[in-house]
C-alpha positions in Angstrom: 15.7 -36.4 65.8 13.1 -38.4 64.6 9.9 -36.6 63.7 6.5 -38.1 62.5 2.9 -38.0 63.0 0.7 -39.6 64.8 -2.1 -42.2 63.2 -3.3 -43.3 66.2 -5.2 -42.0 69.7 -6.4 -44.8 71.4 -6.0 -43.1 75.5 -3.3 -42.1 77.1 -1.5 -44.7 73.9 -0.4 -43.0 70.4 1.3 -44.4 67.7 3.2 -42.6 65.7 4.3 -43.0 62.4 7.4 -42.0 60.3 10.3 -42.7 63.7 12.4 -45.3 62.1 15.1 -43.0 63.4 13.7 -42.9 66.5 15.0 -45.5 69.2 13.4 -47.3 72.5 12.3 -45.4 75.5 13.1 -41.6 73.4 11.1 -38.8 74.8 9.5 -37.1 72.4 7.0 -34.4 72.0 3.5 -35.0 71.1 1.6 -31.7 68.7 1.9 -28.3 69.4 0.9 -28.5 72.4 4.1 -30.5 73.3 3.1 -32.5 75.5 5.7 -35.0 76.8 6.0 -39.0 76.1 7.9 -42.1 76.2 8.5 -44.2 72.8 7.8 -48.1 74.9 7.4 -49.8 71.6 9.2 -49.4 67.9 7.9 -51.6 65.0 9.3 -50.5 61.3 9.1 -47.0 61.3 6.0 -47.0 63.3 6.7 -45.7 67.2 4.0 -46.9 70.5 3.6 -43.3 72.6 2.8 -44.0 76.6 1.8 -39.8 76.9 2.0 -38.4 80.2 -0.3 -36.0 79.9 -3.5 -35.3 79.3 -4.3 -36.2 75.1 -7.7 -34.8 74.6 -7.3 -32.7 71.6 -4.9 -35.3 69.9 -5.6 -36.7 66.4 -3.9 -37.8 64.0 -2.1 -35.9 61.3 -0.5 -34.1 64.6 3.6 -33.9 64.5 5.4 -36.1 66.9 9.6 -35.2 67.9 12.7 -36.8 69.9 
């Protein structure tokens, strides 16, 4: 299981770092709210994630885990 932190929020797309052991298309839980998302791109330990729920209130530093 990979666990990282949000570093950027842009609408329904977030970027998380510390996701080096994650894989493309993994389903992730975002923040303490447990929002559902999917990894669309990996670059090093950074993952671009499409969140399928309302992202208002998300901010850098919140956890992301596969």
